[in-house]
N, C-alpha and C positions, 0 to 999 in steps of 0.2 A: 426556596422562596415560600413564604408563608402567607396563606390567604385568611382573612379575618372573617368571622361570621357576624351577622347582625342579630341581635336578641330582641324580640318584641316585648314591649312593656306590659306588665299585668293589669288586669281590670281593676276599676275602683267601684266599691259599693259601700264602703264602711260608713261615710258621712251620712248617706241616705237611711241606712239601717239604724244608726244611732239617733237620728231625728225622729223616726217613726216610734222607736222604743221609748222616747221621752214625751210623746204626745199624750194629751188627756185620755183620748180614746184607748190608748194602749194601757195606760195605768188602770183604767176602770176595768178593762177586760182581764188584767192580771188579777185584781182583786177578787172578782167574781170567779175566777178559775185558778185556785192556788197551784195546780200543776203546771199552769202555764208561767207562773211566776218563778219557777225553778229554773236555774241556769242549765242550758243544754250542755251535754258532755261534749268536751272539745274534740273535734274530728281531726285525725292526723292528715296532713296534707299528702295528697298522692304524689308519688315520686314522679318527677318529670320524665317522660320517655326519652331514652337515650342519654340521660344525664351522666350515666357512668361512662358511656363511651366517649362523651364530649370531654369528661374530666381526664380520661386516658389519653385523649388526642392532645389536650392541653399540656399534659406532663411530658409528652414525647420530646426527644431532644431536637434542636434545630437542624435544618438541612441546609448545607452549604454545596453549591454546584459551580464548578469553573468549566467554561467551554468557550470556543471560538465564536460562535453565534448563539443567539437565543430568539425564538419566535414565539409570541404569546397569543393564543386565540381566546378572546374574552368571552365568546359565545360558548364554547366548549369547556372554558376554564382549564385550558391545557397548554403546558409549556413544552417547547421541543428544543433541546440543547444538541448542537453538533459540533464536531471537531475536538478531539482530545478531551473528551467529558470525564471529569473527576467529581464524583459525589460523596460527600462526607456527611455522615448522620451519626452522632454519638461516636462510637468506637468501630463503626463499619465505613469502609471505603470501597467505592465501586469505580472501575475504570472502563470506558466504552468509547465508541465512535459517535453514537448517538443515543440520547435519552429522552423519552417522552414521559412527563409527569402529569398528573392531575390530582386534585384533591376532592373528597366527597363531602356532603354537607355537614357531616360530623367532625371534619378536620383531619381526617386520616389521609395520607399520601400513598399514591400508587405510581409505579414506574415500570417502564419496559426499555431495557438496554439492548442495542445491537451493535455489531461491528461489521467492518468490510470483509469480504472473502479472504480466508487465510489468516484471520485474527480471532481472538477469543475475548469474551467479556471476562473481567477479572473482579472477584469480590473478596475482601478480606475482612474478617470480624475478629476483634481481639477480646480476650477475657483476662485482664491483668490479675485478678484475684487467684485465678487457677494457673497462671502462667501458660494459657492456651491461646492459639491463633488457629482460626479456620480458614482456609483459603478455598476458593471455588472458581472453576473456569467453565465455560460453556459458549456456544454460538449465540446463545440469547439468555438474558436474565429478567426475570419478572419479580418486582418487589411489592409485598402487600404490607402497608403500614399497619392495618387494623389487626392482622394476626401476627405481625412481626416476624415475617418469614421471607425468604427469597428462593426462587426456583431456578435452576440452571437447566437450560433445554438445549439439547443437541450436543453430543460428545461431552457430556458433563462429567466433572471430576471434582470431588470434595475431599479435601485432606485436613485433617486435625494435627497441629503441631503442639507439643508440650516442651516448654523450655528450649524452643528451637529445633526440636527433633520430630520428624514425621512418625506418627503411631497408627492413625486410622485412616484408610483411603476408601472412598466409595465412588464407583463410576457406573454410569449407565446412560440411556438416551435422556432421561430426566432425573434430577436429583433435587429434592426439596429440603431446605434446612430452616428450622425454627429457632430463632435467636433467644427466645425467652424460655423455651423448654429444653434447648440443646438436643433436639431430636431430629432424625434424618428420615426421609422416605425416598427410595429409589425405584425406578421403573425402566424396564428394558424396552427394546423397540417392539412393536406389535408384530407378532409372526415370526420372531426371531428363532432360529434353530442353532443348535450347537452353543458354543461359546460367544459366537459372534453376535453382538447386540443385546446380550443379556447383562443383567446386573452383576457387577464384580465388587466383592467387599474384601478388604485386608484389614484385619483388626489385631492389634497388639494386646497382650495381657494388661489388664488394669493395674496390676502391681508394678509393671514397668513405667507406666505413665505416672503413677503416684510417686515413684522413685525419682523420676526426672523432675517433677514439680518440687518435691522436697529439696532437691539438689539447687534448684534455682531459688527456693525460699532461703537456704542457707547463704547462698552468695548474695542475696538482696539484704539479709540481715547484717552481713559483714561490710556491706557498703563497697 
């Protein structure tokens, strides 16, 4: 669901300034003061605060959400989707039992996804150019449209596949993945001892991933 912003009209003073400049008094003042007759240097208009962020939000892909029910709170500008929720945003897909979404004044969207006990939130992000797929699971997921990242919270596991084969896996109490920079951050449980509750990372050599991508590229070229 996309919310539209209302943009305030700019101020008007041009007509009044032109009339004043053309008055006899103004012409006489300009003649007595040559410096005043010189045109003023054009001042560059200051950039509108948040203009870059607004453009970034406007360029973001559409968000499609399917669910059994939808409740919208106009005061909070918040939408709550429940029942077999499937959110698609560009090449990202999220599945959960419940999703709460809201949008900030700049147009960026934020969401929190949860599931019933015994289930996990599922997120899948595709990168067709590199033949990569990132899949993430956790008890809860939080999405930040402004930073273009999602965070899996509770029993979090993020796995990267190249050409359908798993290569890198990161697990922890929380794992954060940035879709724009393709970077990860993982956090273990506070006060965890030994291997229980600590961050676990399994990484394959980059050469293997590149070879798998090359294999897929060849298959794609052959059709």
